[in-house]
Structures are given as structure tokens and as C-alpha cells.
C-alpha positions in Angstrom: -92.6 56.8 -35.7 -93.1 60.0 -33.7 -89.6 60.4 -32.2 -86.1 58.8 -32.2 -85.5 55.1 -31.5 -82.3 53.3 -30.6 -80.3 50.7 -28.7 -77.1 50.5 -26.7 -74.6 47.6 -26.9 -72.1 47.5 -24.1 -68.7 45.7 -23.8 -68.3 45.2 -20.0 -65.3 43.0 -20.3 -63.2 45.4 -22.5 -61.3 42.4 -23.8 -58.6 43.0 -26.4 -59.1 40.8 -29.4 -56.1 39.8 -31.5 -55.3 42.4 -34.1 -57.5 45.1 -32.4 -56.3 48.7 -32.9 -55.5 50.8 -29.9 -58.9 52.6 -30.4 -60.9 49.4 -30.5 -59.4 48.1 -27.2 -61.0 50.9 -25.2 -64.6 50.9 -26.6 -67.1 50.1 -23.9 -70.4 51.0 -25.6 -72.0 51.7 -29.0 -75.4 53.4 -29.3 -77.2 53.4 -32.6 -79.9 56.1 -32.8 -82.5 56.3 -35.6 -84.8 59.1 -36.6 -87.8 57.6 -38.4 -89.5 60.9 -38.9 -89.4 63.3 -41.9 -88.2 66.1 -39.6 -84.8 66.7 -37.9 -84.7 66.0 -34.2 -82.5 67.9 -31.7 -82.6 66.4 -28.3 -80.6 65.3 -25.2 -80.6 61.6 -24.6 -79.7 59.9 -21.3 -77.7 56.8 -22.1 -77.7 54.2 -19.3 -74.1 53.0 -19.1 -74.1 51.0 -15.8 -73.2 47.8 -17.6 -70.1 49.3 -19.3 -68.4 49.4 -15.9 -67.3 53.0 -16.4 -67.6 55.5 -13.5 -66.7 59.1 -13.2 -66.0 60.1 -16.8 -66.5 58.6 -20.2 -65.3 59.8 -23.6 -68.1 60.1 -26.2 -67.7 60.3 -30.0 -70.8 61.0 -32.1 -70.7 60.0 -35.8 -66.9 59.7 -35.9 -66.3 63.2 -34.5 -63.5 63.6 -32.0 -64.3 62.1 -28.6 -65.3 64.5 -25.8 -65.0 63.8 -22.1 -68.4 63.7 -20.4 -69.3 63.1 -16.7 -71.3 60.1 -15.6 -74.1 60.8 -13.3 -74.4 59.1 -9.9 -77.1 56.8 -11.3 -74.8 55.8 -14.3 -76.2 57.9 -17.1 -74.5 60.0 -19.7 -76.3 62.9 -21.2 -75.8 63.2 -25.0 -76.9 66.3 -26.9 -77.5 65.2 -30.5 -79.0 66.3 -33.7 -80.7 63.5 -35.7 -81.2 63.9 -39.4 -84.6 62.7 -40.8 -84.8 59.1 -41.8 -81.2 58.5 -40.8 -79.0 56.6 -38.3 -76.5 58.2 -36.0 -74.1 56.3 -33.8 -72.4 57.1 -30.5 -69.2 55.3 -29.4 -68.2 55.3 -25.7 -64.6 54.9 -24.5 -63.3 54.3 -21.0 -60.4 56.8 -21.5 -59.1 59.2 -24.1 -58.4 57.9 -27.6 
């Protein structure tokens, strides 16, 4: 409980379930980030997105804000600058192209 904690779920198949909206069809990853401390945390997090299958660029939406295009590093990481509220969960959705 000294810093943030989180996990990343990836959707490498990018399948299109029946009834999925256009936005849901392009989601390739979801990161849930938790700040267990009593203080706000501002940090840059390197998300490993190799298993999403995305190369070059990825679109990133933090807490339902509009998605921003971000470059993927050569070793398949995306750098996310984020402010985490105390005792709160934030989420990051990754898309394979603009939504």
C-alpha cells in the first residue's frame, strides 16, 4: 500500500460479439489501476501491450475521456501519464484504431 497497483486484460482476438457497438468491436485492452494510498499519485505507467497484437500506434482513453493516439515503443509498451485519486480506481481502455 505504498504506490499504485493494477492489472491489464487484453483481447488479442478482437472478435466482434453479436450486438457489440462499434466502439466495443475495437477494444484491445483494459487496464484497471488502483491507488490504495491516502495521497494522490501522478505518474507515468508503462503498459505492456504485446499480447494485444497492436503495433505502431494505439488509441488510449483514460476514465472515459476522449481517446488519444499514442505511439507503441519497439518493445511493445505504451507510456500513460495518469493522475490517480486516493483510494480510487481508474481505468484505461486501449483501441486498435480511432473511435
